C-alpha positions as a Python dict, from the first residue, in 0.01 Angstrom:
ca = {
    (1, 'X'): (0, 0, 0),
    (2, 'X'): (210, -202, -242),
    (3, 'X'): (8, -364, -516),
    (4, 'X'): (23, -747, -511),
    (5, 'X'): (52, -731, -889),
    (6, 'X'): (391, -563, -870),
    (7, 'X'): (569, -871, -736),
    (8, 'X'): (792, -1055, -986),
    (9, 'X'): (641, -1377, -1113),
    (10, 'X'): (803, -1697, -988),
    (11, 'X'): (724, -1833, -1332),
    (12, 'X'): (1025, -1654, -1476),
    (13, 'X'): (1256, -1867, -1263),
    (14, 'X'): (1628, -1827, -1310),
    (15, 'X'): (1867, -1902, -1591),
    (16, 'X'): (2085, -2207, -1570),
    (17, 'X'): (2437, -2153, -1448),
    (18, 'X'): (2664, -2031, -1722),
    (19, 'X'): (2382, -1934, -1957),
    (20, 'X'): (2416, -1570, -2057),
    (21, 'X'): (2288, -1587, -2413),
    (22, 'X'): (2068, -1312, -2549),
    (23, 'X'): (1706, -1375, -2633),
    (24, 'X'): (1686, -1559, -2965),
    (25, 'X'): (1369, -1386, -3075),
    (26, 'X'): (1203, -1085, -2924),
    (27, 'X'): (846, -983, -2986),
    (28, 'X'): (728, -628, -3030),
    (29, 'X'): (410, -660, -2823),
    (30, 'X'): (222, -521, -3121),
    (31, 'X'): (89, -851, -3258),
    (32, 'X'): (-177, -1082, -3123),
    (33, 'X'): (-69, -1412, -2971),
    (34, 'X'): (-329, -1693, -2964),
    (35, 'X'): (-351, -1903, -2647),
    (36, 'X'): (-552, -2214, -2566),
    (37, 'X'): (-612, -2162, -2195),
    (38, 'X'): (-701, -2519, -2091),
    (39, 'X'): (-501, -2810, -2232),
    (40, 'X'): (-430, -3164, -2109),
    (41, 'X'): (-157, -3393, -2240),
    (42, 'X'): (-302, -3728, -2134),
    (43, 'X'): (-74, -4032, -2148),
    (44, 'X'): (-292, -4218, -2397),
    (45, 'X'): (-331, -3919, -2630),
    (46, 'X'): (-122, -3896, -2944),
    (47, 'X'): (62, -3570, -2881),
    (48, 'X'): (188, -3555, -3239),
    (49, 'X'): (-173, -3547, -3359),
    (50, 'X'): (-259, -3291, -3090),
    (51, 'X'): (13, -3055, -3209),
    (52, 'X'): (-84, -3098, -3573),
    (53, 'X'): (-442, -3012, -3475),
    (54, 'X'): (-311, -2693, -3315),
    (55, 'X'): (-122, -2609, -3633),
    (56, 'X'): (-450, -2639, -3825),
    (57, 'X'): (-627, -2395, -3596),
    (58, 'X'): (-737, -2082, -3788),
    (59, 'X'): (-576, -1881, -3508),
    (60, 'X'): (-230, -2037, -3560),
    (61, 'X'): (20, -1772, -3672),
    (62, 'X'): (224, -1941, -3944),
    (63, 'X'): (517, -1726, -4057),
    (64, 'X'): (494, -1514, -3744),
    (65, 'X'): (814, -1308, -3772),
    (66, 'X'): (1033, -1558, -3593),
    (67, 'X'): (795, -1607, -3301),
    (68, 'X'): (606, -1923, -3197),
    (69, 'X'): (273, -1953, -3370),
    (70, 'X'): (57, -2050, -3073),
    (71, 'X'): (50, -2091, -2694),
    (72, 'X'): (-80, -2385, -2492),
    (73, 'X'): (-155, -2352, -2120),
    (74, 'X'): (-107, -2697, -1969),
    (75, 'X'): (-344, -2776, -1681),
    (76, 'X'): (-210, -3102, -1539),
    (77, 'X'): (-386, -3292, -1262),
    (78, 'X'): (-215, -3485, -984),
    (79, 'X'): (-174, -3792, -1207),
    (80, 'X'): (25, -3624, -1481),
    (81, 'X'): (362, -3448, -1514),
    (82, 'X'): (402, -3431, -1890),
    (83, 'X'): (558, -3086, -1887),
    (84, 'X'): (853, -3205, -1676),
    (85, 'X'): (881, -3521, -1886),
    (86, 'X'): (907, -3313, -2203),
    (87, 'X'): (1147, -3064, -2050),
    (88, 'X'): (1379, -3337, -1921),
    (89, 'X'): (1361, -3540, -2241),
    (90, 'X'): (1192, -3837, -2070),
    (91, 'X'): (902, -3807, -2314),
    (92, 'X'): (949, -3762, -2686),
    (93, 'X'): (701, -3654, -2954),
    (94, 'X'): (790, -3795, -3297),
    (95, 'X'): (851, -3514, -3544),
    (96, 'X'): (882, -3249, -3272),
    (97, 'X'): (1168, -3116, -3058),
    (98, 'X'): (1123, -2997, -2700),
    (99, 'X'): (1334, -2685, -2641),
    (100, 'X'): (1350, -2564, -2277),
    (101, 'X'): (1366, -2187, -2233),
    (102, 'X'): (1550, -1994, -1963),
    (103, 'X'): (1220, -1959, -1780),
    (104, 'X'): (1157, -2274, -1576),
    (105, 'X'): (788, -2300, -1667),
    (106, 'X'): (819, -2254, -2044),
    (107, 'X'): (934, -2465, -2335),
    (108, 'X'): (898, -2464, -2711),
    (109, 'X'): (783, -2755, -2919),
    (110, 'X'): (945, -2712, -3260),
    (111, 'X'): (878, -2918, -3568),
    (112, 'X'): (1185, -3129, -3629),
    (113, 'X'): (1337, -3466, -3549),
    (114, 'X'): (1582, -3595, -3290),
    (115, 'X'): (1884, -3440, -3462),
    (116, 'X'): (1733, -3095, -3445),
    (117, 'X'): (1626, -3154, -3085),
    (118, 'X'): (1979, -3236, -2980),
    (119, 'X'): (2126, -2926, -3143),
    (120, 'X'): (1846, -2693, -3030),
    (121, 'X'): (1880, -2805, -2670),
    (122, 'X'): (2238, -2675, -2673),
    (123, 'X'): (2229, -2343, -2487),
    (124, 'X'): (2463, -2196, -2749),
    (125, 'X'): (2250, -2292, -3049),
    (126, 'X'): (2100, -1945, -3094),
    (127, 'X'): (2106, -1950, -3474),
    (128, 'X'): (1947, -2294, -3499),
    (129, 'X'): (1671, -2210, -3251),
    (130, 'X'): (1594, -1886, -3433),
    (131, 'X'): (1560, -2077, -3759),
    (132, 'X'): (1331, -2333, -3596),
    (133, 'X'): (1069, -2068, -3523),
    (134, 'X'): (1131, -1837, -3816),
    (135, 'X'): (825, -1967, -3999),
    (136, 'X'): (605, -1996, -3692),
    (137, 'X'): (659, -2372, -3677),
    (138, 'X'): (690, -2369, -3300),
    (139, 'X'): (439, -2382, -3015),
    (140, 'X'): (490, -2232, -2670),
    (141, 'X'): (390, -2468, -2385),
    (142, 'X'): (341, -2316, -2039),
    (143, 'X'): (336, -2520, -1721),
    (144, 'X'): (16, -2515, -1518),
    (145, 'X'): (-217, -2729, -1310),
    (146, 'X'): (-575, -2831, -1245),
    (147, 'X'): (-686, -2898, -891),
    (148, 'X'): (-1017, -2993, -730),
    (149, 'X'): (-1132, -2804, -422),
    (150, 'X'): (-1293, -2956, -113),
    (151, 'X'): (-1629, -2848, -254),
    (152, 'X'): (-1571, -3041, -576),
    (153, 'X'): (-1501, -2740, -800),
    (154, 'X'): (-1214, -2739, -1049),
    (155, 'X'): (-958, -2459, -1033),
    (156, 'X'): (-686, -2394, -1290),
    (157, 'X'): (-346, -2247, -1207),
    (158, 'X'): (-207, -2100, -1529),
    (159, 'X'): (160, -2013, -1590),
    (160, 'X'): (273, -2185, -1273),
    (161, 'X'): (544, -2423, -1156),
    (162, 'X'): (376, -2469, -817),
    (163, 'X'): (126, -2757, -803),
    (164, 'X'): (-161, -2681, -559),
    (165, 'X'): (-288, -2972, -352),
    (166, 'X'): (-633, -3116, -409),
    (167, 'X'): (-891, -3099, -132),
    (168, 'X'): (-842, -2749, 5),
    (169, 'X'): (-1134, -2506, 25),
    (170, 'X'): (-1209, -2307, -288),
    (171, 'X'): (-1105, -1973, -137),
    (172, 'X'): (-782, -2120, 6),
    (173, 'X'): (-699, -2276, -331),
    (174, 'X'): (-747, -1945, -510),
    (175, 'X'): (-535, -1766, -251),
    (176, 'X'): (-256, -2024, -280),
    (177, 'X'): (-247, -1985, -658),
    (178, 'X'): (-236, -1607, -629),
    (179, 'X'): (38, -1619, -365),
    (180, 'X'): (255, -1809, -614),
    (181, 'X'): (198, -1539, -875),
    (182, 'X'): (-6, -1762, -1104),
    (183, 'X'): (-344, -1691, -1263),
    (184, 'X'): (-643, -1863, -1100),
    (185, 'X'): (-923, -1966, -1336),
    (186, 'X'): (-1260, -2116, -1248),
    (187, 'X'): (-1347, -2329, -1552),
    (188, 'X'): (-1695, -2437, -1651),
    (189, 'X'): (-1758, -2810, -1608),
    (190, 'X'): (-2082, -2991, -1687),
    (191, 'X'): (-2308, -3002, -1382),
    (192, 'X'): (-2052, -2851, -1145),
    (193, 'X'): (-2192, -2498, -1143),
    (194, 'X'): (-2539, -2608, -1034),
    (195, 'X'): (-2697, -2651, -691),
    (196, 'X'): (-2470, -2647, -387),
    (197, 'X'): (-2151, -2601, -588),
    (198, 'X'): (-2309, -2317, -783),
    (199, 'X'): (-2383, -2141, -455),
    (200, 'X'): (-2022, -2194, -342),
    (201, 'X'): (-1903, -2037, -666),
    (202, 'X'): (-2132, -1737, -627),
    (203, 'X'): (-2021, -1687, -266),
    (204, 'X'): (-1658, -1679, -376),
    (205, 'X'): (-1723, -1431, -656),
    (206, 'X'): (-1908, -1200, -417),
    (207, 'X'): (-1637, -1227, -149),
    (208, 'X'): (-1460, -890, -136),
    (209, 'X'): (-1159, -1043, 38),
    (210, 'X'): (-1073, -1286, -239),
    (211, 'X'): (-782, -1237, -480),
    (212, 'X'): (-854, -1181, -851),
    (213, 'X'): (-988, -1479, -1044),
    (214, 'X'): (-1082, -1544, -1406),
    (215, 'X'): (-1369, -1743, -1553),
    (216, 'X'): (-1303, -2027, -1796),
    (217, 'X'): (-1503, -2203, -2065),
    (218, 'X'): (-1426, -2503, -2284),
    (219, 'X'): (-1483, -2634, -2633),
    (220, 'X'): (-1696, -2923, -2507),
    (221, 'X'): (-1979, -2705, -2373),
    (222, 'X'): (-2259, -2710, -2629),
    (223, 'X'): (-2451, -2389, -2687),
    (224, 'X'): (-2781, -2361, -2505),
    (225, 'X'): (-2696, -2579, -2205),
    (226, 'X'): (-2892, -2481, -1892),
    (227, 'X'): (-2718, -2312, -1601),
    (228, 'X'): (-2473, -2028, -1572),
    (229, 'X'): (-2320, -1896, -1895),
    (230, 'X'): (-1944, -1854, -1826),
    (231, 'X'): (-1897, -1542, -2037),
    (232, 'X'): (-2198, -1375, -1878),
    (233, 'X'): (-2067, -1462, -1532),
    (234, 'X'): (-1736, -1297, -1623),
    (235, 'X'): (-1915, -986, -1750),
    (236, 'X'): (-2143, -969, -1448),
    (237, 'X'): (-1855, -967, -1202),
    (238, 'X'): (-1606, -775, -1418),
    (239, 'X'): (-1369, -1071, -1455),
    (240, 'X'): (-1139, -1194, -1727),
    (241, 'X'): (-1282, -1461, -1956),
    (242, 'X'): (-1011, -1716, -2047),
    (243, 'X'): (-1147, -2009, -2251),
    (244, 'X'): (-968, -2318, -2375),
    (245, 'X'): (-1028, -2646, -2553),
    (246, 'X'): (-1002, -2882, -2249),
    (247, 'X'): (-951, -3205, -2449),
    (248, 'X'): (-1126, -3491, -2272),
    (249, 'X'): (-944, -3811, -2164),
    (250, 'X'): (-1110, -4004, -2446),
    (251, 'X'): (-978, -4152, -2772),
    (252, 'X'): (-930, -3893, -3044),
    (253, 'X'): (-1029, -3594, -2834),
    (254, 'X'): (-672, -3460, -2848),
    (255, 'X'): (-767, -3340, -3197),
    (256, 'X'): (-975, -3064, -3036),
    (257, 'X'): (-673, -2878, -2898),
    (258, 'X'): (-636, -2526, -3033),
    (259, 'X'): (-1003, -2484, -3126),
    (260, 'X'): (-1097, -2237, -2851),
    (261, 'X'): (-898, -1969, -2674),
    (262, 'X'): (-807, -1604, -2639),
    (263, 'X'): (-553, -1351, -2758),
    (264, 'X'): (-291, -1156, -2566),
    (265, 'X'): (-11, -943, -2703),
    (266, 'X'): (303, -1123, -2814),
    (267, 'X'): (557, -1138, -2531),
    (268, 'X'): (839, -890, -2562),
    (269, 'X'): (1091, -1135, -2416),
    (270, 'X'): (1080, -1490, -2547),
    (271, 'X'): (1333, -1611, -2291),
    (272, 'X'): (1065, -1553, -2025),
    (273, 'X'): (732, -1545, -2209),
    (274, 'X'): (524, -1672, -1917),
    (275, 'X'): (623, -1382, -1691),
    (276, 'X'): (529, -1139, -1969),
    (277, 'X'): (187, -1301, -2023),
    (278, 'X'): (117, -1311, -1648),
    (279, 'X'): (201, -942, -1627),
    (280, 'X'): (-46, -865, -1905),
    (281, 'X'): (-319, -1058, -1726),
    (282, 'X'): (-235, -898, -1391),
    (283, 'X'): (-266, -553, -1544),
    (284, 'X'): (-605, -644, -1688),
    (285, 'X'): (-713, -778, -1349),
    (286, 'X'): (-595, -471, -1159),
    (287, 'X'): (-951, -335, -1142),
    (288, 'X'): (-1091, -658, -997),
    (289, 'X'): (-1148, -584, -630),
    (290, 'X'): (-1407, -859, -587),
    (291, 'X'): (-1680, -607, -663),
    (292, 'X'): (-2031, -747, -655),
    (293, 'X'): (-2264, -733, -955),
    (294, 'X'): (-2438, -427, -812),
    (295, 'X'): (-2113, -227, -812),
    (296, 'X'): (-2106, 37, -1083),
    (297, 'X'): (-1727, 28, -1074),
    (298, 'X'): (-1721, -340, -1169),
    (299, 'X'): (-1614, -328, -1533),
    (300, 'X'): (-1591, -637, -1758),
    (301, 'X'): (-1249, -724, -1890),
    (302, 'X'): (-1290, -823, -2253),
    (303, 'X'): (-1020, -1015, -2436),
    (304, 'X'): (-1065, -1117, -2797),
    (305, 'X'): (-1169, -1482, -2820),
    (306, 'X'): (-1120, -1722, -3111),
    (307, 'X'): (-1291, -2047, -3204),
    (308, 'X'): (-1627, -2191, -3114),
    (309, 'X'): (-1779, -2467, -2903),
    (310, 'X'): (-1894, -2815, -2995),
    (311, 'X'): (-2237, -2914, -3123),
    (312, 'X'): (-2509, -3099, -2933),
    (313, 'X'): (-2443, -3434, -3103),
    (314, 'X'): (-2074, -3438, -3006),
    (315, 'X'): (-2155, -3312, -2657),
    (316, 'X'): (-2401, -3598, -2604),
    (317, 'X'): (-2148, -3850, -2736),
    (318, 'X'): (-1883, -3714, -2500),
    (319, 'X'): (-2110, -3752, -2198),
    (320, 'X'): (-2203, -4109, -2290),
    (321, 'X'): (-1839, -4206, -2346),
    (322, 'X'): (-1731, -4051, -2018),
    (323, 'X'): (-1999, -4232, -1823),
    (324, 'X'): (-1926, -4563, -1992),
    (325, 'X'): (-1560, -4518, -1906),
    (326, 'X'): (-1457, -4565, -2267),
    (327, 'X'): (-1084, -4618, -2302),
    (328, 'X'): (-855, -4610, -2605),
}
């Protein structure tokens, strides 16, 4: 039987007509590449401040041999389409240039003004684009989505150009994401893994017919909270653990981007980095056959994680602000 992981990822897309340029910078797949696996670009957030916060992350690879210094997995809900706005030029970030790659679901955000952006967007500007990332002053942004299942559970679709619809059953949502060659992640969210929804989650994880899934965590989860511990859930079921910062839609919370995430190997082809990263994750998931916790063959998939979570005081403040509907 043909493995479902052998199918080419739709994320690679196709090159624009007439574009036959070589890759401007090629990784060696020998260095670690830091990725924040859960990022939102909300309309009221200052994206310039968000990107500067990422640059200050201890995991950021400044001077990274001509490769971007960090990766951000966008997880946009039905109200947002910032990735397409950046790619088309409809949205600008002062001090940064959006550089679309050959892969439809990937772009670079390079430090530089409008003049640099105009020249870098030229498909022939190989030298200029190489120089823009030569010191690691570029960030890879990958398209992706966040949807809410019929049961009220959030599901992330990483490295994807296909937006799943809200309101489908959890198992159907996961299957749809997998069918479009994206990576399905079940992220922790306060209160959503308890009670009825917690039982729905457990049923899915124990379902031997389901496609592979990963477990997510976020910076805003304070240590010691009651309920299921995401990393332990991942270990119990032999799943990938893919955390991220998950900046909240509150004033100033964009500054948390880049504080929590995981490492993969640097993509070998920076014209199609998303397809490379998906392939790495698929290979790591190849042993996930929806084995139950009692299965001796269920082996945890451990990726190196960077960063840490928030403290109790900030967690409490976040919950109060969310419930008061605080706006910028």
